[in-house]
C-alpha positions as CSV (number, residue, x, y, z in Angstrom):
1,X,0.1,-0.1,0.1
2,X,3.1,2.5,0.6
3,X,4.2,2.2,-2.9
4,X,0.9,2.5,-4.3
5,X,0.8,6.1,-2.0
6,X,4.3,6.7,-3.4
7,X,3.0,6.3,-7.1
8,X,0.1,8.6,-6.4
9,X,2.1,11.0,-5.0
10,X,4.8,10.9,-7.8
11,X,1.9,11.2,-10.4
12,X,0.1,13.8,-8.6
13,X,3.5,16.1,-7.9
14,X,4.1,15.5,-11.7
15,X,0.8,17.3,-12.4
16,X,0.6,20.0,-9.4
17,X,4.2,20.6,-8.7
18,X,6.2,19.9,-11.7
19,X,3.9,21.0,-14.1
20,X,2.8,24.0,-12.1
21,X,6.3,25.3,-11.6
22,X,6.7,24.8,-15.5
23,X,3.6,27.1,-16.3
24,X,4.9,29.8,-13.9
25,X,8.2,29.8,-15.6
26,X,6.4,29.7,-19.1
27,X,4.1,32.5,-18.2
28,X,6.9,34.7,-17.2
29,X,8.9,33.7,-20.2
30,X,11.5,31.8,-18.2
31,X,11.1,28.7,-20.2
32,X,10.5,27.8,-23.8
33,X,8.4,24.4,-22.8
34,X,4.8,24.4,-23.1
35,X,3.4,22.9,-19.6
36,X,0.3,20.7,-19.8
37,X,1.4,19.5,-23.0
38,X,-1.0,17.5,-24.7
39,X,0.5,16.1,-27.8
40,X,-0.2,12.1,-28.2
41,X,3.1,10.4,-27.5
42,X,4.0,6.8,-28.8
43,X,3.8,4.1,-28.1
44,X,0.0,4.4,-26.6
45,X,-0.9,7.7,-27.8
46,X,-1.6,9.3,-24.4
47,X,-1.1,13.1,-23.8
48,X,2.6,13.6,-23.0
49,X,1.6,15.4,-19.9
50,X,0.0,12.0,-18.5
51,X,3.0,10.0,-19.9
52,X,5.3,12.2,-17.8
53,X,3.0,12.1,-14.9
54,X,3.2,8.2,-15.2
55,X,6.9,8.2,-15.1
56,X,6.8,10.5,-12.0
57,X,4.5,7.9,-10.4
58,X,7.2,5.3,-11.0
59,X,10.0,7.7,-9.8
60,X,7.8,8.4,-6.7
61,X,8.5,4.6,-6.0
62,X,12.1,4.9,-6.2
63,X,12.8,7.6,-4.2
64,X,10.4,6.6,-1.3
65,X,12.7,4.1,0.2
66,X,15.3,6.7,0.0
67,X,13.2,9.4,1.8
68,X,11.2,7.7,4.2
69,X,14.2,6.8,6.6
70,X,15.1,10.4,7.1
71,X,14.9,12.4,10.2
72,X,12.7,15.5,10.4
73,X,15.6,17.7,9.9
74,X,16.8,16.3,6.7
75,X,13.5,15.0,5.0
76,X,12.9,17.8,2.9
77,X,16.0,18.4,1.9
78,X,16.4,15.0,1.2
79,X,13.1,15.2,-1.0
80,X,14.7,18.3,-2.6
81,X,18.0,16.9,-3.6
82,X,16.9,13.1,-4.7
83,X,14.0,14.7,-6.7
84,X,16.6,17.1,-8.6
85,X,19.4,14.9,-9.3
86,X,18.1,11.2,-9.8
87,X,15.3,12.1,-12.5
88,X,17.7,14.6,-14.1
89,X,20.4,12.4,-14.5
90,X,18.3,9.5,-15.9
91,X,16.8,12.0,-18.6
92,X,20.1,13.5,-19.3
93,X,22.0,10.5,-19.7
94,X,19.4,8.0,-20.8
95,X,16.3,9.0,-22.3
96,X,17.8,12.0,-24.3
97,X,20.4,9.9,-26.1
98,X,17.7,7.4,-26.5
99,X,15.4,9.9,-28.3
100,X,18.4,11.1,-30.5
101,X,18.8,14.5,-28.7
102,X,22.3,13.5,-27.5
103,X,24.1,13.2,-24.2
104,X,22.6,16.2,-21.8
105,X,20.8,17.8,-24.5
106,X,23.9,19.0,-26.2
107,X,25.1,20.5,-22.5
108,X,22.5,23.3,-22.8
109,X,22.7,24.9,-19.2
110,X,19.5,26.5,-19.5
111,X,17.8,22.9,-19.9
112,X,20.2,21.4,-17.5
113,X,19.0,23.9,-14.9
114,X,15.7,23.9,-15.7
115,X,15.5,20.3,-15.3
116,X,17.4,20.4,-11.7
117,X,14.6,23.0,-10.7
118,X,11.5,21.4,-12.0
119,X,12.5,18.0,-10.5
120,X,13.5,19.4,-7.4
121,X,10.0,20.8,-7.2
122,X,8.6,17.6,-7.8
123,X,10.4,16.0,-4.9
124,X,9.1,18.3,-2.7
125,X,5.8,17.7,-3.9
126,X,6.1,13.8,-3.3
127,X,7.2,14.6,-0.1
128,X,4.5,16.8,0.8
129,X,2.0,14.1,-0.8
130,X,3.5,11.4,1.3
131,X,3.1,13.1,4.3
132,X,-0.4,14.0,3.6
133,X,-1.4,10.6,2.5
134,X,0.0,9.0,5.5
135,X,-2.2,10.9,7.6
136,X,-5.3,9.8,5.4
């Protein structure tokens, strides 16, 4: 049941925190990426944002065992760091090359910084939602 909650937290954190922050950045002209992208993506043709949220749910399962053992003082810092670093490294060094975008998206500092910030917000969202779901 805990891993189901971690999946839900990761899924919802993608929609609320990751995409919410991307929306704010996009409105301010700080990101060319469109938030809540509805373009269908292969192989199932689901909207890109739902595909991203699904992967966010899987990442929630990955980081929860590393986060749940945190002390109160380190819980939020660990959520920020785990959220920022782990998914970003996989995106830069696995996903982008598989999609033909080159390692680290060509080492674009704006892309790397943006990914760290958005994924860090996602990690904090997972931590918050796990706290809220734990009380439910």
